[in-house]
GUFI-506189 format. One record per residue: residue in one letter; y, z, x negated of N, C-alpha, C in turn; residue number from 1. Coordinates in pm, whole numbers. Layout:
<pts>
PT  type      nv      nw      nu     cav     caw     cau      cv      cw      cu  seq
PT     A       Y       Z       X       Y       Z       X       Y       Z       X  NUM
...
</pts>
This chain:
<pts>
PT  type      nv      nw      nu     cav     caw     cau      cv      cw      cu  seq
PT     M  -24324    6861    2062  -24381    6990    2106  -24539    6962    2123    1
PT     C  -24611    7072    2087  -24761    7061    2099  -24788    7077    2243    2
PT     Q  -24906    7020    2288  -24946    7027    2413  -25004    7179    2443    3
PT     V  -24982    7237    2566  -25029    7368    2602  -25114    7357    2718    4
PT     T  -25247    7378    2716  -25325    7371    2835  -25387    7511    2861    5
PT     A  -25389    7554    2988  -25435    7680    3026  -25445    7670    3175    6
PT     E  -25512    7778    3231  -25507    7783    3381  -25387    7792    3443    7
PT     P  -25364    7730    3552  -25231    7736    3617  -25194    7884    3646    8
PT     L  -25073    7906    3632  -24999    8052    3658  -24922    8037    3777    9
PT     D  -24915    8139    3866  -24831    8160    3985  -24697    8220    3926   10
PT     V  -24603    8126    3897  -24480    8164    3842  -24370    8156    3947   11
PT     S  -24300    8265    3980  -24208    8264    4094  -24075    8193    4033   12
PT     R  -23995    8156    4149  -23862    8090    4108  -23780    8188    4015   13
PT     A  -23771    8310    4036  -23698    8400    3955  -23750    8407    3813   14
PT     Q  -23890    8398    3795  -23933    8387    3668  -23914    8266    3602   15
PT     E  -23908    8151    3676  -23880    8034    3608  -23741    8023    3562   16
PT     D  -23641    8083    3651  -23498    8093    3610  -23493    8188    3483   17
PT     F  -23561    8287    3472  -23561    8378    3358  -23601    8288    3225   18
PT     L  -23725    8227    3231  -23756    8149    3122  -23653    8030    3084   19
PT     K  -23605    7961    3186  -23499    7864    3148  -23378    7928    3087   20
PT     T  -23327    8038    3134  -23211    8111    3082  -23244    8149    2945   21
PT     A  -23346    8204    2917  -23389    8258    2785  -23399    8139    2689   22
PT     Y  -23444    8014    2740  -23446    7900    2653  -23316    7852    2613   23
PT     L  -23230    7830    2715  -23087    7801    2699  -23000    7882    2611   24
PT     L  -23028    8015    2615  -22966    8104    2531  -23000    8083    2387   25
PT     R  -23117    8065    2371  -23174    8052    2236  -23125    7922    2176   26
PT     S  -23122    7814    2266  -23072    7675    2208  -22926    7689    2175   27
PT     A  -22848    7770    2248  -22698    7786    2214  -22677    7873    2093   28
PT     G  -22775    7942    2044  -22765    8028    1930  -22730    8151    1967   29
PT     T  -22735    8200    2101  -22703    8319    2152  -22829    8412    2138   30
PT     P  -22812    8554    2099  -22917    8638    2089  -22980    8660    2235   31
PT     V  -23130    8643    2243  -23184    8653    2376  -23238    8802    2404   32
PT     T  -23112    8876    2421  -23132    9020    2443  -23128    9052    2593   33
PT     N  -23159    9172    2634  -23154    9215    2779  -23010    9205    2830   34
PT     S  -22909    9248    2755  -22770    9241    2811  -22725    9089    2820   35
PT     E  -22755    9012    2725  -22726    8856    2738  -22798    8796    2853   36
PT     L  -22919    8821    2868  -22995    8762    2985  -22937    8808    3122   37
PT     A  -22904    8944    3112  -22863    9011    3260  -22726    8938    3288   38
PT     Q  -22638    8921    3191  -22500    8866    3209  -22533    8715    3256   39
PT     A  -22601    8641    3196  -22636    8493    3223  -22690    8481    3361   40
PT     M  -22774    8568    3403  -22848    8563    3531  -22785    8632    3645   41
PT     G  -22688    8713    3619  -22615    8787    3721  -22712    8903    3777   42
PT     V  -22796    8957    3695  -22866    9072    3755  -22864    9191    3649   43
PT     T  -22924    9291    3691  -22923    9421    3605  -23006    9406    3487   44
PT     P  -22972    9490    3390  -23076    9493    3263  -23199    9543    3298   45
PT     A  -23206    9640    3397  -23338    9687    3450  -23427    9578    3502   46
PT     A  -23356    9489    3582  -23427    9366    3634  -23486    9286    3524   47
PT     V  -23403    9261    3425  -23455    9179    3315  -23567    9252    3230   48
PT     S  -23570    9369    3224  -23672    9453    3160  -23799    9431    3241   49
PT     G  -23784    9440    3362  -23905    9416    3461  -23970    9267    3446   50
PT     H  -23877    9168    3450  -23925    9026    3433  -23996    9016    3286   51
PT     S  -23930    9084    3186  -23972    9052    3047  -24112    9115    3044   52
PT     R  -24144    9236    3101  -24285    9292    3097  -24382    9212    3165   53
PT     R  -24351    9166    3275  -24441    9093    3369  -24466    8955    3300   54
PT     L  -24373    8891    3235  -24380    8747    3171  -24464    8775    3059   55
PT     G  -24446    8888    2984  -24517    8910    2853  -24664    8939    2891   56
PT     E  -24691    8993    3010  -24835    9011    3039  -24904    8882    3082   57
PT     M  -24820    8791    3125  -24868    8655    3170  -24886    8565    3043   58
PT     G  -24836    8618    2928  -24853    8519    2806  -24742    8415    2787   59
PT     L  -24635    8445    2861  -24515    8346    2873  -24402    8384    2763   60
PT     L  -24411    8508    2719  -24302    8553    2624  -24367    8669    2547   61
PT     T  -24306    8703    2424  -24327    8819    2362  -24200    8913    2377   62
PT     Y  -24228    9040    2393  -24117    9129    2432  -24157    9270    2382   63
PT     E  -24063    9322    2310  -24051    9471    2264  -23920    9531    2303   64
PT     R  -23940    9655    2344  -23815    9729    2385  -23704    9719    2278   65
PT     Y  -23586    9692    2307  -23479    9684    2220  -23477    9563    2125   66
PT     Q  -23575    9476    2141  -23582    9350    2060  -23552    9215    2147   67
PT     E  -23530    9117    2074  -23503    8976    2145  -23615    8932    2208   68
PT     V  -23611    8861    2316  -23717    8787    2381  -23751    8660    2306   69
PT     E  -23878    8637    2300  -23921    8513    2243  -24026    8440    2332   70
PT     L  -23984    8318    2367  -24087    8256    2458  -24201    8196    2381   71
PT     T  -24319    8208    2445  -24443    8150    2379  -24432    8002    2410   72
PT     A  -24529    7915    2352  -24531    7781    2374  -24541    7752    2504   73
PT     R  -24626    7816    2582  -24653    7800    2734  -24530    7833    2797   74
PT     G  -24473    7944    2770  -24334    7977    2850  -24226    7881    2823   75
PT     Q  -24210    7827    2705  -24125    7720    2667  -24140    7586    2750   76
PT     L  -24258    7557    2766  -24286    7441    2832  -24255    7450    2974   77
PT     I  -24274    7564    3042  -24229    7588    3178  -24085    7585    3185   78
PT     A  -24013    7651    3102  -23862    7632    3084  -23818    7497    3082   79
PT     L  -23879    7410    3001  -23840    7270    2967  -23861    7197    3100   80
PT     E  -23980    7213    3176  -24007    7150    3291  -23900    7172    3397   81
PT     V  -23853    7295    3410  -23745    7332    3514  -23616    7262    3468   82
PT     L  -23591    7260    3331  -23469    7197    3295  -23480    7063    3307   83
PT     R  -23587    6997    3298  -23602    6844    3319  -23572    6827    3471   84
PT     H  -23637    6894    3550  -23601    6864    3704  -23452    6893    3730   85
PT     H  -23382    6987    3679  -23259    7015    3696  -23173    6896    3655   86
PT     R  -23190    6858    3527  -23088    6760    3485  -23121    6619    3536   87
PT     L  -23255    6593    3575  -23285    6473    3639  -23215    6464    3775   88
PT     L  -23227    6572    3854  -23154    6584    3975  -22999    6571    3966   89
PT     E  -22935    6632    3855  -22792    6608    3849  -22759    6473    3834   90
PT     L  -22834    6385    3747  -22804    6253    3740  -22831    6176    3859   91
PT     F  -22931    6205    3927  -22958    6136    4058  -22858    6163    4152   92
PT     F  -22798    6266    4170  -22695    6313    4267  -22570    6245    4242   93
PT     T  -22543    6218    4096  -22417    6142    4061  -22433    5992    4075   94
PT     E  -22539    5947    4004  -22557    5797    3998  -22599    5747    4129   95
PT     T  -22691    5808    4213  -22741    5746    4323  -22679    5789    4457   96
PT     L  -22639    5928    4464  -22561    5967    4582  -22419    5982    4575   97
PT     N  -22358    5940    4457  -22219    5950    4417  -22155    6073    4449   98
PT     L  -22225    6195    4418  -22166    6319    4429  -22069    6343    4306   99
PT     P  -21964    6420    4319  -21877    6464    4194  -21966    6530    4096  100
PT     W  -21936    6510    3974  -22011    6578    3857  -21987    6724    3851  101
PT     Q  -21879    6769    3918  -21846    6912    3919  -21925    6991    4011  102
PT     V  -22001    6932    4112  -22075    7002    4216  -22219    6998    4190  103
PT     V  -22271    6907    4114  -22406    6878    4111  -22494    6987    4041  104
PT     H  -22434    7077    3958  -22504    7183    3891  -22555    7277    3983  105
PT     Q  -22466    7323    4074  -22512    7421    4178  -22613    7360    4270  106
PT     I  -22593    7247    4312  -22694    7183    4402  -22829    7171    4332  107
PT     A  -22838    7132    4217  -22967    7108    4138  -23035    7251    4125  108
PT     E  -22948    7353    4112  -23016    7497    4086  -23104    7517    4221  109
PT     K  -23060    7462    4345  -23124    7490    4467  -23266    7413    4470  110
PT     F  -23271    7299    4414  -23382    7211    4411  -23481    7200    4299  111
PT     E  -23437    7253    4169  -23519    7228    4060  -23652    7287    4057  112
PT     H  -23668    7394    4149  -23805    7453    4164  -23899    7376    4250  113
PT     D  -23847    7287    4331  -23934    7223    4439  -23962    7079    4416  114
PT     L  -23921    7024    4302  -23938    6897    4263  -24078    6875    4220  115
PT     D  -24156    6806    4299  -24292    6772    4268  -24304    6653    4170  116
PT     E  -24429    6645    4118  -24444    6540    4016  -24436    6399    4063  117
PT     V  -24462    6371    4187  -24438    6234    4239  -24294    6193    4260  118
PT     L  -24226    6290    4312  -24072    6270    4318  -24002    6272    4179  119
PT     E  -24039    6361    4101  -24000    6347    3969  -24007    6214    3902  120
PT     D  -24125    6168    3906  -24165    6030    3842  -24085    5923    3909  121
PT     A  -24066    5935    4046  -23991    5829    4122  -23842    5837    4067  122
PT     I  -23778    5957    4060  -23643    5954    4008  -23631    5906    3860  123
PT     D  -23722    5944    3782  -23727    5904    3645  -23722    5752    3632  124
PT     N  -23812    5691    3702  -23824    5546    3705  -23693    5482    3768  125
PT     L  -23645    5536    3872  -23524    5479    3930  -23411    5474    3826  126
PT     L  -23401    5581    3755  -23301    5601    3656  -23319    5556    3522  127
PT     N  -23443    5467    3516  -23474    5405    3386  -23502    5518    3261  128
PT     S  -23568    5621    3291  -23604    5721    3201  -23480    5774    3120  129
PT     P  -23382    5828    3186  -23258    5857    3110  -23282    5981    3015  130
PT     Q  -23212    5988    2909  -23218    6084    2801  -23102    6202    2824  131
PT     V  -23000    6166    2898  -22890    6266    2919  -22850    6271    3059  132
PT     D  -22797    6384    3103  -22753    6409    3241  -22593    6361    3241  133
PT     P  -22537    6385    3358  -22381    6348    3371  -22298    6420    3280  134
PT     H  -22339    6533    3227  -22257    6611    3122  -22290    6571    2980  135
PT     G  -22384    6485    2960  -22434    6470    2824  -22528    6554    2776  136
PT     D  -22582    6649    2861  -22687    6742    2829  -22823    6660    2813  137
PT     P  -22911    6683    2712  -23037    6605    2703  -23132    6651    2806  138
PT     I  -23219    6549    2853  -23315    6569    2952  -23449    6563    2878  139
PT     P  -23529    6673    2877  -23659    6681    2817  -23750    6576    2882  140
PT     D  -23849    6519    2809  -23938    6429    2872  -24057    6518    2926  141
PT     K  -24165    6441    2985  -24269    6503    3068  -24352    6593    2968  142
PT     Q  -24345    6565    2840  -24410    6639    2749  -24354    6751    2687  143
PT     G  -24222    6770    2729  -24139    6880    2693  -24060    6842    2553  144
PT     R  -24063    6721    2507  -23984    6682    2403  -23836    6658    2436  145
PT     M  -23744    6730    2355  -23616    6727    2391  -23542    6631    2308  146
PT     P  -23459    6523    2367  -23373    6427    2290  -23276    6506    2208  147
PT     V  -23234    6449    2096  -23121    6511    2015  -22997    6466    2046  148
PT     V  -22905    6537    2095  -22763    6492    2123  -22675    6560    2012  149
PT     S  -22639    6485    1912  -22558    6548    1801  -22420    6503    1803  150
PT     G  -22342    6572    1739  -22188    6537    1736  -22119    6638    1675  151
PT     Q  -21987    6640    1702  -21882    6742    1625  -21791    6786    1749  152
PT     L  -21765    6920    1742  -21678    6976    1832  -21535    6902    1820  153
PT     L  -21469    6881    1928  -21353    6799    1937  -21234    6897    1851  154
PT     S  -21250    7026    1864  -21159    7112    1801  -21151    7090    1647  155
PT     E  -21264    7034    1591  -21283    7024    1440  -21246    6889    1402  156
PT     V  -21217    6806    1485  -21197    6659    1449  -21048    6642    1404  157
PT     P  -21024    6572    1282  -20880    6550    1239  -20799    6469    1312  158
PT     E  -20668    6469    1301  -20571    6375    1366  -20605    6239    1323  159
PT     Q  -20568    6150    1419  -20582    6007    1394  -20725    5962    1396  160
PT     A  -20834    6040    1418  -20957    6012    1426  -20994    5939    1573  161
PT     C  -21083    5843    1556  -21120    5775    1693  -21264    5805    1706  162
PT     R  -21292    5869    1818  -21428    5926    1852  -21460    5874    1993  163
PT     R  -21576    5934    2050  -21639    5901    2160  -21674    6040    2227  164
PT     V  -21657    6069    2343  -21711    6193    2399  -21858    6187    2424  165
PT     V  -21938    6283    2376  -22089    6287    2383  -22130    6385    2480  166
PT     R  -22080    6502    2492  -22134    6606    2571  -22022    6704    2621  167
PT     V  -22030    6751    2729  -21938    6853    2786  -22024    6986    2793  168
PT     L  -21970    7093    2706  -22047    7210    2715  -21995    7315    2802  169
PT     S  -21986    7274    2936  -21941    7363    3034  -21998    7312    3162  170
PT     Q  -22026    7407    3261  -22064    7371    3392  -21964    7437    3494  171
PT     E  -21858    7479    3445  -21757    7538    3534  -21690    7425    3626  172
PT     S  -21685    7446    3748  -21639    7332    3850  -21494    7304    3813  173
PT     D  -21411    7407    3794  -21255    7366    3774  -21238    7294    3645  174
PT     V  -21330    7326    3538  -21305    7255    3410  -21354    7123    3425  175
PT     L  -21468    7097    3489  -21518    6956    3505  -21415    6874    3599  176
PT     T  -21367    6935    3696  -21270    6869    3787  -21161    6823    3703  177
PT     W  -21106    6903    3616  -20987    6861    3535  -21039    6757    3429  178
PT     L  -21132    6766    3367  -21175    6673    3263  -21194    6528    3336  179
PT     G  -21262    6530    3458  -21286    6410    3539  -21151    6347    3563  180
PT     E  -21055    6423    3591  -20923    6362    3635  -20848    6299    3517  181
PT     I  -20874    6358    3403  -20802    6294    3270  -20908    6196    3189  182
PT     G  -21029    6184    3257  -21113    6088    3206  -21197    6131    3083  183
PT     L  -21199    6259    3058  -21271    6315    2950  -21425    6337    2993  184
PT     R  -21503    6226    2993  -21637    6244    3032  -21720    6173    2919  185
PT     P  -21861    6205    2923  -21935    6133    2818  -21911    5980    2815  186
PT     G  -21895    5928    2705  -21885    5781    2691  -21735    5748    2675  187
PT     A  -21647    5830    2702  -21502    5793    2685  -21458    5780    2555  188
PT     P  -21388    5678    2519  -21329    5663    2379  -21192    5739    2364  189
PT     I  -21186    5811    2259  -21054    5892    2253  -20998    5892    2102  190
PT     V  -20871    5908    2095  -20799    5920    1967  -20734    6056    1963  191
PT     V  -20753    6130    1848  -20682    6261    1838  -20549    6236    1780  192
PT     K  -20452    6240    1867  -20311    6199    1824  -20236    6316    1757  193
PT     E  -20259    6429    1804  -20193    6548    1740  -20265    6687    1772  194
PT     K  -20260    6764    1657  -20323    6893    1673  -20215    6995    1634  195
PT     L  -20176    7080    1729  -20079    7183    1700  -20129    7296    1613  196
PT     P  -20064    7357    1526  -20120    7468    1454  -20149    7591    1518  197
PT     F  -20226    7687    1454  -20258    7811    1511  -20333    7802    1642  198
PT     D  -20429    7708    1642  -20519    7692    1774  -20437    7643    1886  199
PT     G  -20345    7572    1856  -20259    7521    1969  -20305    7393    2041  200
PT     P  -20253    7342    2131  -20301    7235    2206  -20340    7108    2130  201
PT     V  -20420    7024    2184  -20467    6905    2116  -20407    6779    2217  202
PT     R  -20337    6680    2149  -20289    6567    2219  -20381    6444    2194  203
PT     L  -20431    6394    2305  -20523    6281    2275  -20474    6156    2357  204
PT     D  -20543    6044    2312  -20534    5929    2388  -20675    5901    2442  205
PT     V  -20683    5909    2570  -20822    5894    2642  -20830    5767    2702  206
PT     N  -20905    5667    2632  -20918    5536    2697  -20782    5478    2738  207
PT     G  -20679    5497    2636  -20555    5432    2664  -20451    5519    2738  208
PT     R  -20492    5650    2783  -20402    5731    2857  -20377    5867    2772  209
PT     D  -20248    5907    2787  -20231    6040    2718  -20271    6153    2778  210
PT     A  -20321    6246    2713  -20382    6379    2780  -20356    6488    2666  211
PT     V  -20338    6607    2730  -20315    6716    2640  -20414    6825    2690  212
PT     I  -20497    6885    2601  -20595    6991    2636  -20579    7112    2537  213
PT     G  -20612    7224    2600  -20606    7346    2498  -20713    7354    2385  214
PT     H  -20687    7440    2289  -20794    7446    2183  -20931    7506    2237  215
PT     D  -20920    7593    2341  -21052    7655    2382  -21128    7538    2467  216
PT     L  -21063    7452    2531  -21132    7340    2590  -21192    7244    2495  217
PT     A  -21111    7217    2383  -21146    7126    2280  -21288    7180    2210  218
PT     Q  -21304    7312    2217  -21419    7371    2175  -21544    7363    2249  219
PT     R  -21524    7299    2375  -21633    7277    2464  -21657    7126    2484  220
PT     L  -21603    7040    2411  -21634    6908    2408  -21695    6867    2276  221
PT     L  -21811    6793    2294  -21888    6742    2170  -21852    6587    2163  222
PT     V  -21810    6550    2053  -21764    6403    2027  -21862    6348    1922  223
PT     S  -21852    6209    1903  -21926    6138    1807  -21868    6205    1669  224
PT     G  -21971    6202    1575  -21936    6269    1439  -21864    6184    1344  225
PT     T  -21857    6046    1371  -21792    5955    1273  -21693    5865    1361  226
PT     D  -21598    5809    1292  -21500    5723    1355  -21571    5595    1426  227
PT     E  -21515    5561    1545  -21563    5433    1608  -21440    5346    1622  228
PT     Q  -21491    5217    1625  -21391    5105    1618  -21334    5101    1773  229
</pts>
């Protein structure tokens, strides 16, 4: 990403959340519309319109009524900084404070806006400049460069394939609790033992243990794209 330099802006927490949400929607291939933003943020479409107009005036996005929101380079850099704080904190909470991975998302939401550069660098150094958080989500570096986390959806993997979990595409606490209980976390080796037809359940060997998950959950797990020994 190119460097963006300009006078500092007074960006509120709500505006940072807006920019981060817009970035995440775009990254997921979801249209960045008023309705999608409102649903993702839990606010009204009118509130989204107000944020869009103000952030457009600040030069952080381009916005036209009834059109998708597009972040400018500066707006994207702010979004990536907040996302870096969030994912560093998630990893710090799990690796250093031993908090369960299903709770750290909500806690990181509370602190991501207040992480100053000194503490950010200290956490980054303590964790040896990590590239992914506990869920396998990539952590942007200080320049806003996003590591590439590639793979294949588990739902698309053929029977008898040997793979490794790369990323969990969910932040739902109950989903993460269940996945943790059966060992389906990033890094876990798996074998696809059986896939029942018509989007039926998937039977797995997870690091030597049997597990069965639904097709919808298999669509939220990213695994390595090629067989592993």
